[in-house]
C-alpha positions as CSV (number, residue, x, y, z in Angstrom):
1,X,0.0,0.0,0.0
2,X,1.3,3.4,-1.0
3,X,1.4,6.5,1.2
4,X,-1.7,8.0,-0.5
5,X,-3.4,4.6,-0.4
6,X,-2.8,4.6,3.3
7,X,-4.2,8.2,3.6
8,X,-7.2,7.1,1.4
9,X,-7.9,4.2,3.8
10,X,-8.0,6.6,6.8
11,X,-10.0,9.2,4.9
12,X,-12.7,6.9,3.6
13,X,-13.0,5.3,7.1
14,X,-13.3,8.8,8.6
15,X,-15.6,9.7,5.7
16,X,-16.8,13.3,6.3
17,X,-19.6,12.9,3.8
18,X,-21.1,10.0,5.7
19,X,-20.7,11.7,9.1
20,X,-22.0,15.1,8.0
21,X,-24.9,13.9,5.9
22,X,-26.0,11.4,8.6
23,X,-26.0,13.8,11.6
24,X,-26.4,17.2,10.1
25,X,-30.1,17.5,10.9
26,X,-29.6,16.5,14.6
27,X,-26.6,18.8,15.0
28,X,-28.4,21.8,13.4
29,X,-31.5,21.1,15.4
30,X,-29.7,21.0,18.7
31,X,-27.2,23.8,18.3
32,X,-28.1,25.9,15.4
33,X,-25.5,27.2,12.9
34,X,-22.7,27.6,15.5
35,X,-22.5,23.8,15.5
36,X,-20.0,24.2,12.6
37,X,-17.4,25.2,15.3
38,X,-17.7,21.7,16.8
39,X,-15.9,20.3,13.8
40,X,-13.0,22.6,14.4
41,X,-12.8,21.8,18.2
42,X,-13.2,18.1,17.8
43,X,-10.6,18.1,15.0
44,X,-8.0,19.6,17.2
45,X,-8.8,17.1,20.0
46,X,-8.4,14.2,17.6
47,X,-5.2,15.7,16.2
48,X,-3.8,15.3,19.7
49,X,-4.8,11.7,19.8
50,X,-3.4,11.1,16.3
51,X,-0.1,12.6,17.4
52,X,0.2,10.2,20.3
53,X,-0.8,7.3,18.0
54,X,1.9,8.4,15.5
55,X,4.6,8.0,18.1
56,X,3.3,4.6,19.2
57,X,2.9,3.1,15.7
58,X,6.3,4.5,14.7
59,X,7.7,2.5,17.7
60,X,5.6,-0.6,17.1
61,X,4.5,-0.8,13.4
62,X,2.5,-4.0,13.9
63,X,-0.8,-5.0,12.3
64,X,-3.9,-4.6,14.4
65,X,-3.5,-1.0,15.7
66,X,-4.7,-0.4,19.3
67,X,-4.4,-4.1,20.4
68,X,-0.6,-4.6,19.9
69,X,0.1,-1.0,20.9
70,X,-1.7,-1.3,24.3
71,X,-0.3,-4.7,24.8
72,X,3.3,-3.5,24.4
73,X,2.7,-0.3,26.5
74,X,0.8,-1.9,29.4
75,X,0.5,-5.6,29.3
76,X,-1.5,-8.7,28.3
77,X,-4.7,-8.0,30.1
78,X,-4.9,-4.4,29.0
79,X,-4.1,-5.3,25.5
80,X,-6.7,-8.0,25.3
81,X,-9.4,-5.8,26.7
82,X,-8.5,-2.9,24.4
83,X,-8.6,-5.2,21.4
84,X,-12.0,-6.6,22.5
85,X,-13.6,-3.2,23.0
86,X,-12.3,-1.9,19.7
87,X,-13.2,-5.0,17.7
88,X,-16.8,-4.9,18.9
89,X,-16.9,-1.2,18.2
90,X,-15.6,-1.7,14.6
91,X,-18.1,-4.5,13.9
92,X,-21.0,-2.4,15.1
93,X,-19.8,0.6,13.2
94,X,-19.7,-1.5,10.0
95,X,-23.4,-2.4,10.7
96,X,-24.4,1.2,11.5
97,X,-22.7,2.7,8.4
98,X,-24.2,0.1,6.1
99,X,-27.6,0.6,7.7
100,X,-27.3,4.3,7.3
101,X,-26.8,3.9,3.5
102,X,-30.3,2.4,3.1
103,X,-32.3,5.7,2.9
104,X,-29.9,7.0,0.2
105,X,-30.2,3.9,-1.9
106,X,-34.0,4.1,-1.5
107,X,-33.9,7.8,-2.7
108,X,-31.7,6.9,-5.7
109,X,-34.0,4.1,-6.8
110,X,-37.3,5.8,-5.9
111,X,-38.2,3.2,-3.2
112,X,-40.0,3.8,0.0
113,X,-37.5,4.0,2.8
114,X,-38.8,1.3,5.1
115,X,-37.0,-1.2,7.4
116,X,-37.0,-4.1,4.9
117,X,-35.5,-1.9,2.1
118,X,-32.9,-0.5,4.5
119,X,-31.9,-3.9,5.8
120,X,-31.6,-5.3,2.2
121,X,-29.5,-2.4,1.0
122,X,-27.2,-2.7,4.1
123,X,-26.7,-6.4,3.5
124,X,-25.9,-5.9,-0.2
125,X,-23.4,-3.1,0.7
126,X,-21.6,-5.3,3.2
127,X,-21.4,-8.2,0.7
128,X,-20.0,-5.9,-1.9
129,X,-17.4,-4.5,0.5
130,X,-16.4,-8.0,1.6
131,X,-15.9,-9.2,-2.0
132,X,-13.7,-6.2,-2.8
133,X,-11.7,-6.6,0.4
134,X,-11.1,-10.3,-0.4
135,X,-9.6,-9.4,-3.7
136,X,-6.5,-8.1,-2.0
137,X,-4.7,-5.1,-0.4
138,X,-3.9,-3.6,-3.9
139,X,-7.6,-3.6,-4.7
140,X,-8.4,-2.1,-1.3
141,X,-5.8,0.7,-1.9
142,X,-7.2,1.5,-5.4
143,X,-10.9,1.5,-4.2
144,X,-10.0,3.6,-1.2
145,X,-8.2,6.1,-3.6
146,X,-11.3,6.2,-5.8
147,X,-13.4,6.7,-2.8
148,X,-11.2,9.6,-1.6
149,X,-11.3,11.3,-5.0
150,X,-15.0,10.8,-5.5
151,X,-15.9,12.0,-1.9
152,X,-13.5,14.9,-1.8
153,X,-14.3,16.0,-5.4
154,X,-18.0,15.6,-4.8
155,X,-17.8,17.6,-1.5
156,X,-15.9,20.4,-3.3
157,X,-18.3,20.5,-6.3
158,X,-21.5,20.3,-4.2
159,X,-20.2,22.8,-1.6
160,X,-19.1,25.4,-4.2
161,X,-22.4,25.0,-6.1
162,X,-24.5,25.6,-2.9
163,X,-22.3,28.5,-1.9
164,X,-22.5,30.2,-5.3
165,X,-26.1,29.4,-6.4
166,X,-28.1,28.4,-3.4
167,X,-26.7,30.4,-0.4
168,X,-29.3,32.1,1.8
169,X,-27.1,33.5,4.5
170,X,-23.7,35.1,5.1
171,X,-21.0,33.8,7.4
172,X,-22.4,35.8,10.3
173,X,-25.0,33.2,11.0
174,X,-22.4,30.8,12.5
175,X,-22.3,33.1,15.5
176,X,-26.1,33.2,16.0
177,X,-28.1,30.5,17.7
178,X,-31.6,31.3,16.2
179,X,-33.2,30.0,19.4
180,X,-31.3,26.7,19.7
181,X,-31.0,25.6,23.3
182,X,-33.6,28.2,24.4
183,X,-34.5,27.8,28.1
184,X,-31.1,26.4,29.1
185,X,-27.4,27.3,28.9
186,X,-26.3,27.2,25.3
187,X,-23.3,25.1,26.4
188,X,-25.5,22.1,26.7
189,X,-27.1,22.6,23.3
190,X,-23.7,23.0,21.7
191,X,-22.4,19.9,23.5
192,X,-25.3,17.9,22.0
193,X,-24.6,19.4,18.5
194,X,-20.9,18.6,18.9
195,X,-21.7,14.9,18.6
196,X,-21.5,15.4,14.8
197,X,-17.8,16.0,15.1
198,X,-17.2,13.2,17.6
199,X,-18.9,10.8,15.3
200,X,-17.0,12.0,12.2
201,X,-13.4,12.3,13.5
202,X,-12.3,8.7,13.8
203,X,-10.7,6.6,11.1
204,X,-7.2,8.0,11.1
205,X,-6.2,5.1,13.3
206,X,-7.0,2.7,10.4
207,X,-3.8,3.9,8.8
208,X,-1.9,2.0,11.5
209,X,-4.1,-1.1,11.4
210,X,-2.4,-2.2,8.1
211,X,1.2,-1.3,9.3
212,X,2.6,-4.6,8.0
213,X,1.4,-3.8,4.5
214,X,3.2,-0.5,4.0
215,X,6.8,0.3,3.2
216,X,8.7,2.4,5.9
217,X,5.6,2.4,8.2
218,X,7.5,4.2,11.0
219,X,7.6,7.4,8.9
220,X,4.7,7.0,6.5
221,X,1.9,6.1,9.0
222,X,2.2,9.0,11.4
223,X,2.3,11.3,8.5
224,X,-0.8,9.6,6.9
225,X,-2.7,9.8,10.2
226,X,-2.2,13.6,10.4
227,X,-2.9,14.0,6.7
228,X,-6.2,12.2,7.3
229,X,-7.2,14.7,10.0
230,X,-6.2,17.7,7.8
231,X,-8.0,16.6,4.7
232,X,-11.0,15.0,6.4
233,X,-11.4,17.9,8.7
234,X,-11.2,20.5,6.0
235,X,-13.7,18.6,3.8
236,X,-16.1,18.1,6.8
237,X,-16.1,21.8,7.7
238,X,-16.6,22.8,4.1
239,X,-19.5,20.4,3.5
240,X,-21.1,21.4,6.8
241,X,-20.7,25.2,6.2
242,X,-22.1,25.0,2.7
243,X,-25.1,23.1,3.9
244,X,-25.7,25.5,6.8
245,X,-25.6,28.6,4.6
246,X,-28.0,27.0,2.1
247,X,-30.7,26.1,4.8
248,X,-33.5,28.7,4.2
249,X,-35.1,28.5,7.6
250,X,-33.1,27.6,10.7
251,X,-36.1,27.9,13.0
252,X,-38.0,25.2,11.1
253,X,-35.1,22.8,11.6
254,X,-34.6,23.7,15.3
255,X,-38.3,23.3,16.1
256,X,-38.6,20.1,14.2
257,X,-40.8,21.3,11.4
258,X,-38.1,20.3,8.8
259,X,-36.7,16.9,9.7
260,X,-34.4,16.4,6.7
261,X,-32.7,19.7,5.8
262,X,-30.0,17.9,3.7
263,X,-32.5,16.5,1.2
264,X,-34.4,19.8,1.1
265,X,-31.2,21.8,0.4
266,X,-29.9,19.3,-2.2
267,X,-33.2,19.1,-4.1
268,X,-33.5,22.9,-4.1
269,X,-30.0,23.4,-5.3
270,X,-29.7,20.6,-7.8
271,X,-33.2,19.6,-8.8
272,X,-34.4,15.9,-8.9
273,X,-31.8,14.7,-11.5
274,X,-28.9,16.6,-9.9
275,X,-30.0,15.3,-6.5
276,X,-29.7,11.7,-7.6
277,X,-26.2,12.4,-9.0
278,X,-25.2,13.8,-5.6
279,X,-26.7,10.7,-3.9
280,X,-24.5,8.5,-6.2
281,X,-21.4,10.2,-4.8
282,X,-22.7,9.8,-1.3
283,X,-23.2,6.1,-1.9
284,X,-19.6,5.8,-3.1
285,X,-18.6,7.4,0.2
286,X,-20.7,4.8,2.1
287,X,-19.2,1.9,0.2
288,X,-15.6,3.0,0.6
289,X,-16.3,3.7,4.3
290,X,-17.6,0.2,4.9
291,X,-14.7,-1.2,2.9
292,X,-12.1,0.6,5.1
293,X,-13.9,-0.3,8.3
294,X,-13.8,-4.0,7.3
295,X,-10.1,-3.7,6.5
296,X,-9.4,-2.3,9.9
297,X,-11.6,-4.9,11.7
298,X,-10.1,-7.8,9.8
299,X,-6.5,-6.7,10.6
300,X,-7.4,-6.4,14.3
301,X,-9.0,-9.8,14.4
302,X,-6.0,-11.2,12.5
303,X,-3.6,-9.7,14.9
304,X,-5.4,-11.0,17.9
305,X,-5.9,-14.4,16.2
306,X,-2.2,-14.6,15.4
307,X,-1.5,-14.3,19.1
308,X,-4.1,-17.0,19.8
309,X,-6.4,-15.0,22.1
310,X,-9.7,-15.1,20.2
311,X,-12.1,-18.0,19.7
312,X,-11.4,-19.4,16.3
313,X,-7.8,-18.0,16.3
314,X,-6.6,-20.8,14.1
315,X,-8.7,-19.5,11.2
316,X,-8.4,-15.8,12.0
317,X,-4.6,-16.1,11.9
318,X,-4.5,-17.4,8.4
319,X,-3.1,-15.0,5.8
320,X,-3.3,-15.0,2.0
321,X,0.2,-14.1,0.8
322,X,-1.1,-14.0,-2.7
323,X,-3.6,-11.2,-2.0
324,X,-2.0,-9.9,1.2
325,X,-5.2,-10.2,3.3
326,X,-6.5,-12.3,6.2
327,X,-9.4,-14.0,4.4
328,X,-11.2,-15.6,7.3
329,X,-10.9,-12.4,9.4
330,X,-12.5,-10.5,6.5
331,X,-15.4,-13.0,6.3
332,X,-16.0,-12.5,10.0
333,X,-15.9,-8.7,9.5
334,X,-18.7,-9.2,6.9
335,X,-20.9,-11.9,8.6
336,X,-21.1,-10.5,12.1
337,X,-22.2,-7.0,11.1
338,X,-24.8,-8.7,8.8
339,X,-26.1,-10.6,11.8
340,X,-26.4,-7.4,13.8
341,X,-28.4,-5.8,11.0
342,X,-30.7,-8.8,10.7
343,X,-31.3,-8.8,14.4
344,X,-32.3,-5.1,14.3
345,X,-35.3,-5.7,12.1
346,X,-37.6,-6.0,15.1
347,X,-37.1,-2.3,16.1
348,X,-38.1,0.9,14.5
349,X,-35.2,2.7,16.3
350,X,-32.7,0.1,15.2
351,X,-30.1,2.5,13.9
352,X,-30.1,4.4,17.2
353,X,-29.5,1.3,19.2
354,X,-26.9,0.0,16.8
355,X,-24.7,3.1,16.9
356,X,-25.1,3.7,20.7
357,X,-21.9,1.8,21.4
358,X,-20.2,2.4,18.1
359,X,-18.7,5.9,18.7
360,X,-18.2,5.3,22.4
361,X,-16.4,2.0,21.8
362,X,-14.0,3.8,19.3
363,X,-13.2,6.5,21.8
364,X,-12.8,4.1,24.7
365,X,-10.4,2.0,22.5
366,X,-8.5,5.2,21.7
367,X,-8.3,6.4,25.3
368,X,-7.1,3.0,26.5
369,X,-4.1,3.4,24.3
370,X,-3.6,7.1,25.2
371,X,-3.8,6.2,28.9
372,X,-1.4,3.3,28.4
373,X,1.0,5.6,26.6
374,X,0.9,8.2,29.4
375,X,1.4,5.5,32.1
376,X,4.4,4.0,30.2
377,X,5.8,7.5,29.6
378,X,5.7,8.3,33.3
379,X,7.4,5.0,34.1
380,X,10.3,5.7,31.8
381,X,9.2,4.9,28.2
382,X,10.7,7.0,25.6
383,X,9.4,6.6,22.0
384,X,12.3,5.4,19.8
385,X,10.6,5.3,16.5
386,X,11.3,7.5,13.5
387,X,8.5,9.9,14.6
388,X,8.7,11.5,18.0
389,X,7.3,14.7,19.6
390,X,10.3,15.2,21.8
391,X,9.6,17.4,24.8
392,X,6.0,18.0,23.5
393,X,5.2,14.3,24.0
394,X,4.0,14.5,27.6
395,X,1.8,17.6,27.3
396,X,0.3,16.3,24.1
397,X,-0.4,12.9,25.7
398,X,-2.0,14.6,28.7
399,X,-4.1,16.8,26.4
400,X,-5.2,13.9,24.4
401,X,-6.4,12.0,27.5
402,X,-8.3,15.0,28.9
403,X,-9.9,15.6,25.5
404,X,-10.9,11.9,25.2
405,X,-12.5,11.8,28.6
406,X,-14.5,14.9,27.9
407,X,-15.6,13.5,24.5
408,X,-16.8,10.2,26.2
409,X,-18.7,12.1,28.9
410,X,-20.5,14.1,26.2
411,X,-21.5,10.9,24.4
412,X,-22.6,9.1,27.5
413,X,-24.5,12.0,29.0
414,X,-28.2,11.0,28.9
415,X,-30.3,13.5,26.9
416,X,-34.1,12.8,27.3
417,X,-35.5,12.8,23.7
418,X,-38.4,10.4,24.1
419,X,-40.4,8.4,26.6
420,X,-37.9,5.5,26.8
421,X,-35.3,5.8,29.6
422,X,-33.5,2.8,27.9
423,X,-32.9,4.9,24.8
424,X,-31.7,7.8,26.9
425,X,-29.2,5.7,28.8
426,X,-28.3,3.3,25.9
427,X,-24.7,4.5,25.5
428,X,-23.9,3.7,29.1
429,X,-25.9,0.5,29.1
430,X,-24.3,-0.8,25.9
431,X,-20.8,0.1,27.1
432,X,-21.4,-1.7,30.4
433,X,-22.6,-4.8,28.6
434,X,-19.5,-4.9,26.3
435,X,-17.1,-4.3,29.1
436,X,-18.9,-6.8,31.3
437,X,-18.8,-9.6,28.7
438,X,-15.1,-8.9,28.1
439,X,-14.3,-9.1,31.7
440,X,-16.3,-12.3,32.1
441,X,-14.6,-14.0,29.2
442,X,-11.2,-12.9,30.6
443,X,-12.0,-14.4,34.0
444,X,-13.3,-17.7,32.6
445,X,-11.1,-18.4,29.5
446,X,-8.0,-16.3,30.5
447,X,-7.2,-15.6,26.8
448,X,-4.5,-13.1,27.7
449,X,-2.3,-15.9,28.9
450,X,-2.1,-17.4,25.4
451,X,0.6,-16.6,22.9
452,X,4.2,-15.4,23.4
453,X,4.0,-12.0,21.7
454,X,5.8,-9.2,23.6
455,X,3.8,-7.6,26.3
456,X,4.4,-4.7,28.7
457,X,8.0,-4.3,27.4
458,X,7.8,-0.6,26.6
459,X,8.7,0.3,30.2
460,X,12.5,-0.1,30.6
461,X,12.3,-2.0,33.9
462,X,9.7,-4.5,32.5
463,X,11.7,-5.0,29.3
464,X,14.8,-5.8,31.4
465,X,12.8,-8.2,33.6
466,X,11.4,-10.1,30.6
467,X,14.6,-10.0,28.6
468,X,13.0,-8.2,25.7
């Protein structure tokens, strides 16, 4: 995989089009036009995390990302738990992104956007991504590059068109709330709106998941992670800003009269035919996003399977040297999300429940690595890869941890939006279930004891004790 192929993998996984189009209505309804600033703030927070990850992957350029990193930085138990949390989050995110593509497929084909149509479209999308992934790393790199070009080019064209021909406001509106959050401190309204940035700004870590498939990974991957943040963030802010300035009536979105401002804006700006062309580009973004998510999930499962710490490790650890992919791990990354989607057919709020743990699991997986890095750093670890932050390493590490904790608190904070307390607390409930199952399996099967891969050897004293 080339450098730009690696950037494309991270970008299409981050996928600003998927993130913005999926959550624009909720963000604008909660926070009004100033919600655009959330993308800038979250982008900076995630840049801190990407910088920490860059040091770690440069030191340990191993496939699987967060699992081997946390294993080397802290130890076997921490590494296993980190891998478990992140793997579950990845599989659920694959399901949520595929599920979210359903309404766009229905709009393109002129179908009624019901549960059956959405589920069918999601399963077809996952099957297509699985087949493309099984064709090999070179195909993945090419498709990811096509996805990047299509998504970035589409974002620029659509954004410029809206700004030039369908703009209803000037830039001053991004400093006006238009009644959003009325009756409470605007801080809480903005925090709810900021979830659009929190949901969008992950994916850069996928650059490190394929570390063993890239030349000179210690230099290329840290650079690719930061480039993913720069390009993805700029595209996300541009898309969001162009949509905001093209919304004719903010009050109608905030009070719930208009529930789908994205479709309204695109139809007004491009007409029925042009709207379908835009939807085609959006669907390319969804496909490439699922493809990249699968690639990341499969490499994590392969890495854990290679160390023998997952059920079915014998199969997960198999690798096709002809196509440079772990085929069985890829099949798992297709089948399990498909099962999640099929299981969701009994609920009208399936997408809400599916994604409840997705973003939280990603951030929890990130912060387990960030915390492990801070602990190791305080115990004497000094990054020895080709990319280091030098004296800035400690303050950036601390900043990344503080940012991550604040982001997770924002996601977990219950916001009553309906009559179901379960839905309001679902992020916390789903997180507790995933952590509980992981701890239970650890206690019964003790998977962390298997394998002889290095663990906890980042700290000099521990490395001397183990002889590594």
